[in-house]
N, C-alpha and C positions, 0 to 999 in steps of 0.2 A: 897081636895087641888086644883084640876085642874078645878072644875066646872065653875067658872066665866071666866076663860081665855082659855077655850077649843078651841074656834075658832082661837085664836092667836097661840095656840100650833101647830095646824095642817096646818097653812098657807104654810110653806115651803114644807111640805110633799105633800100637794095638788098640789103645783107647780111641784114637782118632778113627781107625778103620771101623770099629764097632759103631761109632756115631754116624759115619758116612753111609755104611750099609743100611742102617735104620732109616736114613733119610733119602735113600734112593727113590727117585720119582719114576713112575712108569711113563714112558713116552706116549703122548696122545696118539690115537690110531692113525691120524692123518700124517704123522711124522714117522714114516716107515723107513727102515733101512733100505739102501739101494738094492740089496740082494732080493727083496720082495717085489721089486718092480719088474714085471716080465717083459720079454722082448715084444710080445704082442701088444702090451699096453703102451710101450714107448712108440711102436709103429702106429698105433691108433692115434696117439697125440700128434704125431707128425702129420698123419693123413688129415686130421681135423684142421690143422693150420693151413694145409694146402687147399682143402675144401673151402675154407673161408675165402682164400684168395680167388679161387675159380668162381665161386658164387658172386663175389664182387664184380669180377670182370664180365660175367654173364649179364649183370644188371647195368653194365656200362658205368660202373662206379670205380673210383680209384681204390685199389687194394691197400689194406692197412695191416701192418704187422705190429701188434701191441706188445712191446717189451716191458715187463715189470721193472721197477727200479730195484736193481739188485745191490745198490750201494746205499743202503739205508740201515741205521741202527735199529729201526723198528722191525724189521723183518729177518797116448804116445804122441810126442810133439813133431811128428813127421809132416804134418799138414803144411807147416811153414816152409820146409825145405822142398816140398813138391812144387812150389811156385813162389820163390822169394820176391820176385818183382811185383807180383800181385799183392802180396800181403805187406811187404815193406819191412816188417819186424815180427819177432816172435810174440811180442806184447800184443800186437794187433790180433793175431790168431787167438791168443788166450782170451782176450776180451770178447771176440766173436763167439767162441765156444761157450764161454760163461753166460753170454746173453742168450744163446740158444738153449742151454740147459735150464736157465732161469725161466724162459718162456714156456718150455715143455714141463717145467716143475719136476725135473729128474736130475740126479747128480751127473756130472760130466763123465764119471766112470761108467755109468749105464749106457753112455753113447760110445763106449770103448775108445775114449780119447784119454790115453794114459800119459802121465808126465814122468820123466826119469827122476828118481828120488835123489836128494842131496844129503839127506839125514843119515846119521850113524846111531847104532844101538849096541849095548854091551850089558852083560850081567847074567843073572839066573833066568834064562829063557831059551826054550827050544820050541820049534814049530815046523809044520810042513807047508811048503809053498803049494800053489794050485797044481803044479806039474809033478808033485810028489817029492821034490827036493827037500831034504831035511836040513834045517838051519839051526845051528848051535851057536848061541851068543855068549857062551861061558868062558871063552878065552880071555884071560885077564889082561893080556898085553895088546890085543887087537880088537877092533870093532867090526861089526857087520853092517853093510849098507841096508838102510830101510827098504823094504820091499816096494816095488812099483805097482803091486796088485794086492793091496791090503785086504780087499774083499775076498780074495782067494785063499787067505791064510787059514789053516785049520790045525787041530790037535795041539793047541798051545799048552805047554807044560812049564810051570814056574812055581817056586816056593817063595818068591820075592815078598818082602815085607812092605816095600814101597817102590815107586818109580820116581826118579829125579830127572826133570827136564833141565838141561844145561844150555844156557843161551849161546855161548860161543864155542867154536871148535877148539880153540887154543886151550880153554879151560877143560873141555872134555878130554883132550889128549893128555893134559897134565894129570887128570884123575886116573886115566888108564896107566900112565907111567908110574903113578904112586900106588897102583894096585888097589884102588878105592873099593871096587866091587868085592874083592876078597876080604878087605879089612872090615867092611860093613855088610858082609854077606848075611842073608841073601837079599839082593836088591837089583834093580835095573836102572841104567842111566841111558838117556837118549838126547841127541842134539839135532836141531834143525839148521845148525850153522848160521845163526842170526835169525832173520825173519823166516819162519818155517814155511816149507812147501806143504802142499796139500797132503802128500803121503806121510810126512812126519806127524802132522796133526791127526790124520786118520789112525796112525799107529798108536798114538797116545790114547785116543778114544777107544781103539780095539782092546788095549791093555786094561783100560778102566772097565769096559763092558764085560770082559772075560774074568778078570782077577778081583775087581772091586777092592783095590788096595789104595792107600793114600798116594796122591801124586803131588810132588813138590816142584817148585820152580827156583832155580838158581840163576839169577840174572844180575847184571851190573846195577848199582844204585844210581841210575840215571833215567830220565824220561823214556829214552829209547828202549832200555831193558824192561821197564814197566809195560810199555806198549806191547813188546813181544810176549810177555807173560799174559797180557790181556787177550792176545790173539788165541792162545791155547785155551784160555778159560771162557772167553766170551765171543771170540770170532773176530774176523776182520771186516771192515766196511765193504770191501770189494766182493766178499763172499758171504755177506750177511744172509742171503736167501737160503744158504745151505748150512747155517750155523748149527742146527740141531744134529747134523751128522758129523761135524768137525770139532766140536768143543767138549770140554770136560769142566762143568761148573764147579766141581769140587777141588780144582787146583788150588794149592796153598802156596803163599809166598814165603819161601824158606830164607832167602837172602839174595843178595846183600841188601840189608835194610838200612835206610838212612840213620835209624837209631843205633845200628851196630857201629857206625863210624864214631859216634860219641862214646858209646859204652865200651868199645875196645880201644879207644884212644888211638885210632889210626893216625900215623904221623901226618902232619899238615902238608908236607911236600908230596904226599901220595894222593892228596885230594885235588880236584879240578874245579875251578869256578864255573858256575852255570853260564851258558851263553844266552843271548837273547832268544835264539832258536829253541834252546832247552826250556826257557821260561814259557814260551808260547806253546810248546808241546805239553808241558805240565798243566798249563791252564786248560788246554783242550781236553786232556785226560780227565781232569777234575769235573768237567762239565758233562761227561758222558753219563747217561741215565743209569747204566748198570753199577756205577761206583757208589750210588746212594745206599746200596745194601752192603757196602764194604767200609764201615767207619774206621777200622784199623788201617786199611790201605790209605784212606784219605788222610789219616793222621800222619802216616809216614811221608806221604807226598807233601803235606803242608810243612813238615819239618825240613824237607829238602828245599822248599821254597824259602823258608825262614833262614836257613843256614847258608843258602846260595852256593852250595857245593855238591858235587857228584863224585862218584868213585867207581873204578872198575873192580871186578872180583880180584884181579891181580894185585890190588893195593894191599891186600892182606899179607902179601909176601914181605911188605915193609916191616911187619911185626916179627915174622920168622918165615924162612923159606918153606917150611912144611906146615904152616899154621892152618891153611885151608883144609887140607886132607886129614891131618892128625889131631887137630884141636877144634877148629871152628865147626865143621860139619858134624863130627861125632857128638859134640856137645849140643848143637842145635837139635839134632835128631833125638838125643837121649832125653833132653829136658823140655821138649816141645816149644822150641824157639821159632815158631812160624806164625804167620798171621793170615 
């Protein structure tokens, strides 16, 4: 379908890439990648914490562990199974590990606490895992699980013009079934299956750091979808202390835009009224400081508040079964329909 007009398809994307590459900011020296933090340095930080406790005890003072606030916008999971009665839940373990990594000011990966990935990736991408295993993501009908050790990935090879983050697994699988990566080749698609895990976010960041190509987000036109997109772009409040390693500020909102619902005349029976919870989430998002630099995003969110409706990506099927893959996405990518 796309063969004869491939050059025209990527014209706007190539313009965007040139603009993004020109605006790439060099990370401040204090914000180093986890690979630069040596074992000796991590050990030294742990020893300093212990030394502080011992010093307090020697002075007959109560020892204090100062845990920075890691939940501020301003800034392997076997542990649980080793003693389930002690920890109570996996979430408790996650919170403890995150507190420790925040206190030591090192990523949890540097503590060798790895989480099993839930994300999937497909498209024009090959790389080597740390153990030398060659991973090929170019199978059009199947996806590859995102690596559990993103820091160990090397020899990334790709000719992709863009990366597209897909919010939901169901939409991701539909794109695979429709052979999306072949129709809009070369590209890469990735999903964190809803709220993304750390490894999915790290993979998106790794692709940006290595390839410097545009990264688009395809999410539902609802507050939950917008928040997921914001996690990739700006970070989550729970992991704000590590946002510089996990986020890609250049992420663009490709769809589904609230304005698309009117522009495409999506049938009313495919639209869903906003709930009170949706309205509260929308208000919360609009108050976040990082959105002051995104007037186009604010405009779309205000439109959602005004129309009082939301819609899932699947709502486009009400126009035509193949509308998403064959019309909506190709046109969006060809004519620059992102914000």
